[in-house]
N, C-alpha and C positions, 0 to 999 in steps of 0.2 A: 309646701314641702310632701316630697313620695312616703307619707308616713300617715297612719288614722287618726292620729291624735294632734296633727299638724292644723287640721280645721278647727278641732275642739279649742288647741291653745289658740289659735287667732279669734275665734269668737268670744273667748273669754276674757282676749286682752281688748275686745270691741266692747263688750260690757263694762269694763271696769273704766272705761274712759268716757264711755256715754254717761256712766252713774254718777261719775265726777264733774261732768260738765253738767248734768243735771241733776243740781239735788231736790229741788222741789218736786219731782215726779211722783207718781204714787208709788207708796212700797212694791203692791206686787209685783210688779214690773221689774224695780230692783231685784226683789226676791229670786225672780226665776232668773235673772244672769246668775245669780250667788249660786242655782245650784246647779250648774253647769262644771263638772270637776276638771281640771287639766290634766296634760299629757303625762305631767310626771304623777300625778296622784292615781291615773286611772292602770298606770305601769308598776306601782313601786307597791302594791295590794302584796303580794308573793312573790316578786321577783320575775314572774313571766311576762313574753312578750303581752302587749293590749291584744294585738289584734289575733292571739291564740286565744287569748280569755273570753274575748267575743266569738269567736266563734263557736267556743264552748257553751258557752253560755245560748246562744241561737240554737245549738243542737238540741239542748237541754229543752227550751220554749217548745221545738220544733215536737218533740219526743212526749213531753206531758199535755201539752194544750198545742190542740189543733187549732184552734182558736186563735193563735199566737202567730200562725202565719203569716198574716198581713203585717203584724207589728216587727217582723223578722226581715221585712222587706228590705235587699239589696245587702245581709248580712252573708248572703252564701254568693261571693262574687261581685256582690255591690257595697255598696255606703250602708253603716250600721243603723238601728232604730233613732238612737239619740240625737244621729246627723239630721234627719228631716224632722225632730222636732225641737232643733234649736236652730233651724233655718228663721222659724216665723219669729224668732227673739232676738236674734240678730240685724231683722228686717224692721221690725220697732223700734230696735235701739237706733240701727242708723238712720231712719225716718226721724228721729227725734234728737237727734247729734246736729241733721242738716240745719235746726232751729239756731244754734252753736256756732258752728264751725263752717268756715266757708263752704258753696257747692264744690268747688274743687277739691277739697281735704275729703269730702263724702262720697263722690265719682270714685276718687283711687282708691278709698278701703272697702266700698262694695265691689270695683273690679277685683281688688284681692281675693276678697272672698269670692268670687265665684270663681275666679282661675281655680283655686285650693282645690274648690267643690269638684270643678271638672277634672283636675289630674286625682284627687282621691280615687275617683270613680274609674277612672280610664286604669289606674294603677291596682286598684283592687281588681277591676275585673280580668285583667292580665296574669295576676297572682293564681286568680281560681282558675283559668284557663291554663296555665301553667301544674297545677295540681292535679289536674286531671279525674277529678271528684265529678259524682253528679250533681247537678246543679236544679236544685228547682225553681221556678222562672212564674214568682210573685211579681206583680209591680210590672204587670208585660208591656206597659205602653213608653213607660222610660227605658225599661231595658230594648225595648225594641228598636227604638229611636237609636242608643246610643250603637249597639250592635249596626245599623246602616249604616250609621257614619264612620262609625270603624271599619266595614266591608269597603264602602265607596274611598276612604282615603288608604285603604291599603290597593285596590283597584288601580287608583288614581296614579299611586307611586310606584307600580307594577307596569304601567303604562307608558310612566314617563323614563323609566327604567328600561324599558322595551324600545321606546322611541329612540333614548340616547344611543344605545346598542347599535340601533340599526343607522342612525345618523352616522354614529362612529365607521360603522363596518362601511356604509357609501360614501362618506368623506375619503376611507382608507382607498376605496375602489378607486376612487376620482384622483388622487393622488399618483397611484400608482400608474393609470392610463395616462398622467398629464404627464408623469415622468416618462413613459415611453415613448410619448409624441414629442419632449423634445429631445429623447437621445435619438430617436429618429430623423427628427429634422436635425440635430446637429450631424448627424451620420450623412443625411444628404447635403447638407451643405458644404461638409466636406468633400466630399464624390463631387460634387459639382467644381468645388474651386479646384480640384487634382485634375480633372478635366480639363477644368479651363486652361489653367497652367500648363498641362501636356502640348492643347493644342497653340498657345502663344509660341510654344517650345517652338512646335514643327512648324508654327508660321515664321518664326526670327530665322529659322534654318534653311525655310526655303528662299526668304528673301536675300540674307547670306550669300545661298549659290547663285542669286539670281543677279546681285551687286558685284560678286565676281565675275559671272560669266558677261556682264555687262563694261567692267572694267579691261575687259580682255579685247570685248568688242570694240571699246573707244580707242584701246592703244594700236589695234591692227589698223582702226582706222585713219588714226594720226598718222600711224607710219604710212599709210596710202597715200594719206595726203602730203608727204615731206614726198614721197617718190613723183605726185603727179607734180609737186610743185620745183622740185631738179630738171624732171621730162622737160617743164615748161622753161624751165633756164636753157634747158641746154634747146631748146628749138626760140629761142629768143637768140641765145647764141650765133646759132647758125643763119637767123635770119637778118641778127645783124652784121653778117662775114659777108653774106649775099649783099647785102645793100651796100656795105664797102668796096665788093667787087665792083660793082655796076657805077660808084661815081668815076669821074672823068680821072683818067690815069694818065699824070702829070709826068710820070717817069715809064711813057710806053718804049721812049728809043732804048734808054739803058737798061730797060727790061727787053726789048728787043732783043740785042746784043748779048747780054746773058743767055739767051736762049736757043742765039745762034753760037756762042762760045759754048755753049753745052753739048750742041748737037754736032758740033767740031770736034769736040770730046770723045763723042761717043762714037762718031765717024773713025774718030783714031784709035778706036780699042782703050780706050782710058776710061775710069767711073767717074760721071758726074758728080761732082760737089754740089753739097745740097747747104743751102741757106736758110737762115731762121730769120723770122721777119722782126725787126727792132720793135722793142716797147715804143708805145704813143705816151704825150703828154697830153695828148688832147682827141676823142674819137666820141660822135655820135650820143654828144651832149655832156660827157665825162672830161673831167680834169683834172691832174694831179697838179698841186700847187706845193711849191717848197718851202715859202714862206706865208705869214697874213692868214688870215680868217675866210672861210668862203663867202660871209657875207660883206666881206672887204672887197674881195675881186667880183659881187656880183652874183656870186652863185651860190646853191645851195649844200648844207651836209647831208649827207645819205643819211636815212634815218631806220634801215633796215638791212642786216645782214647779209640777206638773200640778194639785194640789189649791191652790196658792196660785192659781193662775187661776182655778179653780171659785170659790172664797172671795170674789173681786173680783166675778166674776160676781153670787153670791150676793147680794153685798155693795150692788150697783147702784153700781160703781166705775166711772169713766171711761175708764180703763186697767185691762183686764182680762186683757190678756198681760204676763205674770211676766217679766221680764230676770234673767239670771244673776250674781250678783256674786259678786268672788271676794277683795273687800276683808274687812280686817277692822275692828272697832269698829263694826259695825253688828248690829241686833236680828237675835235666831236667828230662823231659816226667812224668813215671810213679812214685809214691812214696806212701807209707802208714803212715798216722799219727794218732796216737792213736785210728788203729784200722777199720780207713775208708780210701777208696780207693780214690786218687787223681791223676788229672791227670794235671800239668804246661805246660802253653797253652803260657805265656809269655816267649816272647825270648829273654828277658836280664839274662832268667835261664839256658842260654846255660851252659855247662860245670860245674855247680852246680852238686855234689853228695849229699852223704846221711849224716845226723847230727843226734843228740843223740837222738833226738825225733822224726826224720824223717828218714823210710828206702827208701830207691832206689831199684826200681822191674828193670832190664835190660834182657838182651836176649842175646843168643850166635850169633853168626855170620849165622850157618846155620838155627836159626830161625830167623833172620832178613831177611834173605836172602829169607825163605819161606813166609814171610808175605811181603814182597815186593814184590813179586809175586803175592800174594792171592789182596793186598793192588791194583796191577796195574791190575789185571784182575775187580776187582772191579771196580776201577773209567774206565779201557774201557769199562765194562758194563753201569756203569750208563752214561759214555759220550755217548755211543750207544743209551741208553733207550732216555736219553735228544736230540739228533740228530732225533731218531723217533719221540719223541713228537714235535721236533720243524716242523721237516719236514711234520707231519700229521699236524700240527699248521699251517705251510704254506699251505699244500694243501687246509685245510681246508678254510682258508683267501680267496686264491685266486678262489676258487670252489664260496667264498660267493662273491666274486667281480665280478665272471662271471655269477652268478645269478643277481648280481645288474644290472650288464651292460645289461644282456638279458630284464630284467624289463625293465631300460630307454628303451632301444631301442624299447620294446613292445609298452610304453605309448608315445614313440614320434612317431611312426607307429599309434596309435591309434589317438594322435593328428594331425599327416597329414591326416590320411583318415576322422576324422572329419570335418577337413578345406576342405578337397577337396570335400565331401560330404555337406557343408555350401556353398563353391563355386558354386558346379553344382545348389544347388537347388534357389541361386542369381540368376546365369546368367539365368538358366530356367524361374525364375518367369520376370525377365527381356525381355527373348526372348516370351513370355505369352504375357506381355506387348505392347511390340512391333506390336505383329499379332494381338492384339486387336485395336492400335493406326491404323496401317495397315488398316486393314476390317472398322475401321470407315471409315477410310478416302476415300479409294474406294467404301464405299457404298456411300458415300456424294457424289463423282464423279457422280455414275452412278443416285443415285435419285435424287439431288438436280440440279435443272436449273442453267444454268449460271446466274450470277449475274450482272447488267447491273446499271451504275452510269450516273446520271446529277448532273455535277459540275459545281459552276458558285464562282466567287468572284466579291468585288466589286473593284475599281481601283479609286484612287483621280488621277485627272489630274495634278500631280504636284510632285515632289520628287522621293522617289527610288523606285515605284511600276510599271511606264508603262515601265522601263527599266528593270525590273526583271522579269515582265511578258512576255515582249516580247524574251529574253532568252530561258523561259521555252516551249512557246513557238515551240523557231526554233530546240529544243532539244526535241522535245514531253515529257516534263515530267510535273508532276503538275496535275493541272485540263486536260490538256492538253492529258493526259492519259486515260480520262474517255472515258466514249461511247458518250458521248456527251458534250461540256464544253462552256460555256456561260462567258463575260466580260462584266459587268453592270461598267456604268459612267453616268455623267450626262452630258454629251460632248465631243465629237468628237477630239478636238483640246486642246492639251495642254496649260498650260497656257504660255509657250515659245512660241506660236504661232505654233508650229509644228504639222503639225497631230497626232493622236495614234500610236503609232506602232503596237497596237494588234485592231482587228475588236471591236467593243465595242457596246451594248446595252443599250438605253438610258432610264434612268430613269428619271422622273421632280423631279426638287427641288434643292435646295443647299444641299451641301452633308458637309456643317461647322457644327461644333457639338460646345458644351459648354462641361467644365468638372469640376466635381463636386460630389459628393458622400463621404464614407468614407475612400477611396480608391485613391479619386481623377480621376477616369478613365472618358473616352470620354462618353456623357450623347447620347447614339447614339441611343436610342429605335427605334426613328420616322424614321430617315433616312432608318432603314435597316426596317420598317413595310411595308414602300413604295418598298423596292427594295421585299420583298418575294410577295408582291401584284403584282408585276413586274412578277416575276416569277411564278406567280399562274396564272396571264392571259395571259400570255404566253401559258401556257400549255404542254408545250413539257417536262416536270417532268412526268405526265402522261402514256406517254412511258415507263418508267423505275422503276427500282426495288426502288431503292435510291435514294436520292437526299442528296447533299453533298456540304455545303458552304463552304469555305477555304479563308483563307486571303492571300494574296500573298506573306507573308513573311514565309508560312507557309511550309517546306521540307514535301509535300503529298506522297505516294505512293497508287495508287488509287490500283495496283492489291494487294498489302496488306490486302487491307478493303474486295477484293471481296473474300479474304483465311477466313478471319476471318467470312465475312457473313455466307459466304457457309458451313465452317464446326465449326461454333459455336453454340448451343444452348443458347437462343432461337430464333436467328436472322433466323436461317434456319429452323424455323416448316411452316407449310403451309398454315396458315391465315396470316402471315407476307408476305410472299411471295409473286410476283404474278406469276398466273397460267394462266389466260386467256388475250388474248390481247386485247387492246380497240378499240372500232372503229373510223376508219378515220376521220367520221365529228360527231361530239358532240356539242351542242349550249349548253353546260352547264356553263356559265361563269356569268355573272351578270345576274339578275332580269330585266324584259324589262315592269316593270309594271310601272306608272308614279310615283316620288318621291322614286323610290324606288332602281334606276340605281346603286346607289353605293355598295348594298348589292349582295352576291354572289348565286346563284342559289341553293351551298349545303345548306346555311345555311336557307334557305326557305324549302327545303326537310326534315332537320332534326327537324325543327317548327313543322313540319305534325307529325314527329313521337314522339315527344314530348305530343305531344297530343293521340298519343295511336296506330297512324295509323300501318302497317307494312311499310317496306321499298318499297314495291311493290306501296302497296295502296299510300303514300307518293311520288313517282316520279310518278303516274299519276295524281296527284293532282297539282304538280307544273308545269306539262307538259302544264296544259290549256293556251288558250292564254288569254293576256289583253283584259280586265280587273278581266276579272276569278281570274287569277294567274300570273306567271311571263313566261310563255311558254316557259320553259327550256326544252330542250332535254339530260336529264342525264341518268346514271347506276347507277348501285348501289354504284358504288365509291361515289357516294354522299353520300350516306347515312350512319348512324353512326352506326358501327358496331364492339362493343366492344372486347379487345384484339389483334385487327388486325395492329393499327395503334401503332408504337413504335418511340422512339428517344433517342440514345446513349449519358449517360452521361460522359463527359471523365476524368473528375477532382474530386479529393474526396472532394473539397470545392464547387461542382458545377460546372453547366456547362460552360466552356472556351469557348471564340470564335473565336480561331484558325481553328477550323472545327468542325462544325455540322453535324452530319449525322441523317436523317429523314427517316421513312419510305414513301412512295409516300401517301400511307393513313393517314398517322399523318400530312403531308404538307393541304392535303386538310380538315382533320379535324382541322388545324390551322387556315387554311380561312374560313372555318363555324362558329369557333367559337372564331375569334377575338374580338367579340362582347361584350363576356362576358367578357373579361380579359380589357377592357376600365380603370376600377376602379386602375387596376397594374399602370398606365401609370404616376401616380400623387408620384410616390416613383422616388428617384433618382439612376436610377439603367442604367446600359448597356444594349444593347440589347441580352448578351448571358442570362444575370439573368431573364431577362422580360421573353426572351422565355422558361427556363427551368421554371419558375414559372406558366407561361401561360399553356403550356403545362402540368401540373400536374394540375391545376383549371379543363382544359378539359377530364383529365380521361385518357389521353395518357399514355400507358406505358412506364414507364421510367428504361432501364437497362443499371447498371453500369458497362462502359467499360472502366478500367483505362487504357491499354494499346492500347487506339486507339492515346493519345497525351502526349511527352515530351516535357512538359514546363517549365521554370524559374519561371513563374507564380503559378504554380503549385505544387513548392517545390522542382521540379526536375532539374538534370544539362543536360541539351539535349544533348549536345557539348560532345565528336565528332559522335555522330548519332549512334553507336555502339549496341541501345541496340532494343529491338523488339517491335517497336511501327510502328504507322500507319504513325505517323505525328509527326515532330519535329518542335519545336517554341521558339525563333527570330531568324531569318536570312536574313538581311535586305541588303546586299549585292551580288550581282553577287559572289564575290570571295567564300565569307562564305557560301551562299546556294549551292554552285556546291559542295565545297568541304564534307558537309556534306552529301551532293546525293551521291557522290562517296563513302565515307568511309562507308555511310549505304548499298549500294548494295555491296562492297566487303567484310565486314565485321561480317554484322548482317543480320537478316531476321524477317517476320515478327510474330505477336503472335500467328497464325495460319498456319504456314507454312508447306509444307509436312514434313512427319517425315525424322529426318536425324538421323541414330542409329551411337553409340561410336564404336571404334574398340574393341569386345567384345575378338578376337581372342589372344590379348596381356595379358587379363586379364584369360584365362583359360589355359599358357603357364604352365609347371609343374604342370599340376593338373592329368597327368596319362590318360591311356588308358580310364576311367570311361565319359572322356570330349569328345571322339570320337562322338557319336551320336549328342550331341546335338550342336557340334561346327559343323557338318555338315548339322544339320537343320539349323542352321544361317548363314551360306555360301550358302544354297539353297534359306533362305528369304530375305538375303541379295541381291543377284542374281534378 
């Protein structure tokens, strides 16, 4: 149990059990076991906590007898003296009990004692660390092993936590990429599907138009074939009439007499009388039957309506246009009914013959053979014409498909060409932009002098800050990567009694502050005003371009700040940057007039400027020896030159204290104008807001640069430090600090880092020969 008496109770219980099991053992061992008090006895003496009693006892021994320091080993943050005395006794009793109890029972009891010992050591160590009291280091080997083990466990836990966060971040990024990929693929599939549907609709429309055109062409061809058939029928009739005229004329005499009679009538002046040839019952292989069937008379029924019309013409019938009938109980094929010509098409009339009111028209075998041949020729011709029409239709359809395919290919080529042109323009614009960035960067490298930084931190003489700054110094990172770095504190000795692990410059007064305001922040304006006054008194900042105040738990990259100031306007403008070296000897500190020693020379110079004097005249007046004036030896740096003083605002909600970046002239303006800001001290502000408001009160240029800081208090998530910021806050342990530092070095870059160009060659693949010049230019530019 996590209580100092827990081990003692376990030891007493173990001793009692062993004594009961071994009645024959020697009395010294039993008496030694009986001497060990229980936890209840230890704590019931005067009603106080056992650990407090032990602590007071150890302190008394250390004060009265220095030789008792070894006996108090472990009492200040470790186990008490009686713990080490009871361990051998418990071990002897456990070995003796092994002869009676089973081996398993002994092993479990020994494991229990050992685990309680470890819990006791670790718990008491944590209690001592939380108390924050100075520790004496007795029994160094055991304490060193315990500390090393604890540090290793803490580092491993921090490393596992960092790896878990990195894995979670990577998994989140991969999920976002996969989601975007799926959305893009779904969008592309949808576009392809819509495109396919549009093309299919277009194809159907074209096919429908072609089908309608083919139908019209087929109707026209059919009409043309019908007209040709009628023409052929007419020609056959004419041929039949001609043949009939060439046959031997049996009635030539009668005809001659009729002709002579007609001639006489003409000669007598009377109009001739016209006679119509009587219909025939048999002519040119056709015959009209009044009864019976065609087969019964050795003839054949007519099987086609056009042949029926031809037969009527050959037989000189009044009606020679056959009409189709689909009724039943009609003669098969062609027949006459009441002087009208009909063709029975219904197959149920097969085998029917003539009747009283319907006469059947038949044809001979020779005529049937002749008509079959004509019909076959006609059908063959129609089939040829149909095949020709279909062939022509197929050729036209094929031609239209080829034209449509060609049109699609041309449209595709145009789209690809436009796509290539757009890609070429995009790449060309990107390349032009990169060239401009590189030219600007190179121009800054040539024209803007190298930026020097004066960095400092305020260290509390206890807690995590001394160790964290010491590790930064060993690795040369943070403020120790600046051109000049200073650590300020109010003592060179830590509260533990140990010397400070880093060199410090002392500031007077206490560093203790109250907490208050809307957000219950540290009301540390007074402390940091003393800090700034000490920075100004030392004067080392005057030999650098920019001054940077950094909290110890801010992961700070000076190289990124240098790049930002050199390559971004307005920080790299001439009136902000230093151009002329300061004199080595200047007496431009505080005024030497009696009663004015607390005022700076710069404030007196600017008082003369406010009265209307130029900078040069104000410097001359201030340089007069007391009692005429302050006797200051200053340069134009002490003058008020608008536009040359600037500080960077690092958060959208106002300046935050983890990193404060001021130009050298802004520091001088702050020093000279601080009396104007006395009225702001009544507000419950932290030093960062006071500095922000005072700078604005003094007219110092405020430049918003949110890439300066990534901080939780500014609404951001700094871990795992992969963003392009100059500083990340807060990281209070060595493990978390350098995990952030290494990740930022490996995966991140500064807000104004050298231009890094993406792989444009991959974007240019498949764009054709037109990209040759651009890609060659890009490769030369990349080299």
